[in-house]
N, C-alpha and C positions, 0 to 999 in steps of 0.2 A: 504493500500500500504506500501511496505517496506520503511523504513526511508531513505530519500535522504540527501546528504550533499551538502552544497553550500558555495561559496566564494563570498563576495562582495569586489571588488577592490576599492581603493581610492587613491587620491593624498597623498603624504607623509605629515604627520602632521594631517590628518583628521580621522585617524583610531578610535580614541576615540569618535569622533562625530558620525561616522557611527555605532559604537558599541552601543552608547546611543540610536540611532534611532531604531536599531534592538531590543533593550530591550523594547522600547515603543511599538513596534509592536507585542511583545509577542513571539518572536522566541526562539528556544531552542538551548542549547549547544553552546552558543556564546563565542567566544574566539578571541584573537588577537595574532596569532602565530609569526608574524613578520611584518615589515613595509609594508604598501600598501595593506593590506587585513584584513578582519575579516572572521571567519568561523561561520556557524550556520547550523542547520539541520531542516528538516520538510518534507513536501510533495509537490505535484504539486501546491496546493493552496498557500503554503508558497513562492514558486518560483514566482508566479504571484504577490502576495502581495508585495514582496520585490522589484520587478521591478516597480510596480505602485506607491509605497509609499516612497522608500528610496530617500532622498533629496540630500545627500552629497556623495553618492557612485558613482563610474564610471560605473561599470558593475556588473551583477549577473551571476556567473558561476556555472554550475553543476559540482561538484567535484566527478569524477568517481573512481579515485584510486590514492593512494600515496604509493610509494614503492622505495626502493633503487635499483639502477642499475649502475654497474661499467663497463659493457660491452654491446655492441650492441645486442648480443644474449639474454642477460637478458632483455633488453628493448623490444625486439621483442616478446619473449616468454610470458612475463607478459601481454603485451598489447593484444596479440592474445587470451589469456585465458579469457579476460573479455567478458561478454555477450552483445556485441555491438548490436546484433539483437533485444534486448529489446528496444533499442532507435532508431536505424537507420533502415529505410526501405531499400529495395533492390535498390531503385533508388536514394538514398541519395546523395546529392552533398557535398562531403567531402572536407573540406579545412583544411589543417594542418599548424599551425604556431608553432614556437619554440623559446625558450630562455634558455640560460644556463649560470650559474654563479658559478665559482669555482668548476667545476665538471670535471670528467674524460671524459665524453661524451660532448665535447665542439663544435663539428661540427654541426651547426644548420641544414644545408641541409641534412646531414646524419640522424639526429634525425627525421626530417620531413619524409623523404622517408621510413625509417624503420617502423615508427608508421603507416604511410599510408598503407604500404604493409601488416602489421600485421592485420589491420582492414579489409582490402579488402579480405585477405585470409580467415579470420573468416567468413565474410558475404557470400562469395562465397560458402563455405562449408555448412553453415546453410541454405542458400536459394537454394542450389543445382543449381547454375548457373555458367557459364564460365566467365562472365565479368559483371561489374557494369556499367549501363548506366550513372549514376550520373546526371540525368535530373530533379530530384525532389527538395525538400526543402533543404536549406543550413544548414549544421552543421559545425560550425567553432570550431575545436578541437585544443587546445593548449597543447603543451608539455613543461612544465616548469620544469627545473632542477636546484636545488639549493643545492650545496655541496653534489651532487650525489643522492639527494632525488627527485624523479620524481613525478610530479603532472599532471595527465591527466584531463583536464576540457573541458566542452562544453559551449560556450557562449550562454546564453539564452536571452540576451538583444538585440543584433544586433547593431544598432546605439547606441552610448554612452548615458548614462542616463541624461547627461546634456542637451540633445536635447529634451526640453519639448514641443516644437512646437510653442511657442509664439514669439520667437525672429526671425522674418522673415526679420527685418531690423536691422542694427547694425551700430556702430560707431567705430572709431579707438581704438584698444586695449581694447575690452570689457572684463569684468571679467566673468569667467565661472560660469554658473548657480549653479553648485554643490558647488563651493567655496563660492559664495554669500550666499547660504543657510547655509553653515557652519559658516560664519561670523555672521549671524543673530542668529543662535543657540547659539553661544558663547556669544552673548550679552544678552541672556536670555530675549529677546523681548517677550512681551505679547500684546495682542490686546488692552488692556486698557491703554497702554502707547503710547504717540506720538512718531513717528519715522521720522527722517529726513535724507535724503541723499543729501548733497550739491554739489556733483559731479556725478550726476546720469547717465550721458552718455545715453545709450539705456535703462536705467531703470531696469537693472537686479536685483539690491538689493531691490528697492521698490516693484517690482513685486513679488519677492520671499517672501518678508515680508508679503505682502497682501495675498498671497496664504497660507502661514503658519497661519496667523490670521484667515482666513476663513476655514481652514482645507481642502483646495483643494489639492488633491493628485497631485504631480508633473508629474506623468506619465499617468494621467487619459485620456489625449487627444492624445495619440500617440500609435504606434504599436511596437511590439516586435518580434524578429525573431522566438522565440519558439512557437508563435501562428500558424506558418506555419507547425508545426510538426504533425498535426493531430487534429481531432475533440475534443479529450479530453483536449489537450493543449489549443486550441482555447476557449473552454468553461470556463476554470479556469480564463483566462484573461478577458473574457467578464463578468464573475461573479465579479471579483475583481474591474473592472471599475464601474459596477452597484452599488456595495457596496460603493465605493468611492463617487459616486454621492449622495448617501443617507446620507453621513456623513458630507457634506458641511454645515457649520454653517451660514445659511442664515440670522440669526438675529444679526450677528456680523458686525459692520461697523467700521473698523480700521481708525485711523487718521494718514495718511502718507503724508509727503511733500517731493517733489523731485525737485531739481533745477540744472541748469547747465548754464554756461556762453554762450554756443553755442545754438542758436535758432534751428538749424538743429537737434541737438541732442535731444532737447525737443520734436520736431515733431516726431522724430523716437521713442522716449520713449512713447509718447501718443499712437502711432500706436501699439506698442508692448503690452501696457497695455490693449488695447481693445481686442487684440487677446487672451490675458490671462484671459479675463472677469473680470478684477479687476480695470478698469479705473475709476469707481465711487468712489474708496477709496483712490486714489492718486491725490494730488493737485500739478500740474506742473507749474513751473515758469522759465523763462529764466532770470537768474540773477547771479551775482558773489557770490561765497561762503561767502564773507564778508557781503552780504546783505541777507543771507539765513533766512528763517522764523522759529524762535524758538517759537513754540506755547506752552504757559503755562510752568508748571514746571514738573520735573521728566521725561523728555523725553530722547530718545536715538538717538544719532547721529552716523551713520555709514558712514565713508568716505573712498572712494577709489580715492584719488587725483592723478593727473598725477605724475609719478615718473620714475626713471631709464631711460630706452630707450624711454619712452613716453615723456620725457622732454629734450630739447636740452641743457639748461643751468642749472648748479647746483644751481645758485643763485635763480632761480625760485622755486626750491624745498625748499630752506631755507626760502624763503618768505612765502611759503604756510604753512610750519610748524609754523612759527611765527604767522601768521594770525590765524591759528586754535587755537593756544595757547591763543590769545586775546579773541576769541569767548568763549573759555572754562572759562576764568575769568569772562566774562559777564553773563554766564549761569551756576552758581554754583550748581544748583540742577540737571543738566543734566549729563548723562553718555556719554563719548566720546569714539568711537572706530575707529581707523585709521589703514588701511593696506598700507604699503609703503616698498620700498626696501632700504630706507634711515636708515642705522644703527645708525646715529647720530640724529635721529628725536627728541628724548626726550630733548636734549640740546637746540635745537632751539624752541621747543614747550614751554619750560620753566618749565617742571615738569616731574619727573620720573613716568612712568606708574605703575599702580597697578599690572598689569599683562602684559606679553609680550610673544606672541606665535610665533614660527617660522613656516611659511607656504610657499608653493610654488604656485606661480601664473604662470601656464605654467612651463617653465624651469627657471623662475626667482625666486630666494630666496627673500622672503619678511618677514616683521615682523608685527604682529597684536598687536598694542599698545592699551591697554584697561585702560581707566580712569573711575573708577566706582563712580558714583554720589551716593547721599544718597538714601535709599530705599523710594519708594512712600508710604506715610502713608495709612493705611487702612481706608476705609470710616467710618466716625463716630468717628475717633480718631484724 
């Protein structure tokens, strides 16, 4: 099959993480052209593998064409010239979305209608029909225009990739699964090190960590919109899921601790971990972060404490930072990782972080403070 081009979208700040994941998966032509996306190429198997395995990406898009357009005539003519019939059946349910930044074609509604018209005219001519019923599978086509550069893509994921299927119950202000996976990746967590989340909430971070340790593909137990596009598409996704099942590390038993002051949150967390099939690897406790269980040496603590809009009083945020700083002093071999919107966290924590990464939790700008403990000695040394 002819080489296909893809885009994996991501939250701002996670592009390098998604790129690293794509490299691990063996994808080709990987690049980061600008914020919020990475490019790569491959075939239908690559598309399925990306959807099933990418942990920190938001969506996987099929990139059909990139071209400059300064007039609506140029947008129409180039769009119509593409072989849409190779992908879209005559009953395709075509949904067009648009976004435009710093471009001459700034009217989103006009961009949508012109692209839709161009596709419809092309399909009507190729299929020799007078109208399209649009009663079949859904194809969500996005017209993205940045500084007059048009990118036409088709969404292959459907529901966002953060929807793994295990979080049926939630608590207030949960962290997104894709962001949680990125935090774990940035901590360089491995299954042979203890991991602790003292503010676990609905257990997104512990569950994602357990799945990574066991090599459980995040999209193994969910569906994708591209599966509805025909038997060949359905087959590559079925094959990707079967391969993912065969790659689970059944002999690995990670040691993960998760606690939260709220007993209701702990019940929710336990329920979600069962849905994710990792309940056996996470030890849950309803307790304050100050009483969290630090098991042994050289562990990793990843904390997503209440902050910003999640906490009413700024004094509570200060006390949390001070309390975490005290725990850090008591556990000198541990690595501490804390995500918070508090720009003054380090002062209250009592130590400047070794690394600090700016990330977005939803629309809220946050900082990922990283305090790197000593490396775990190799066995026998």
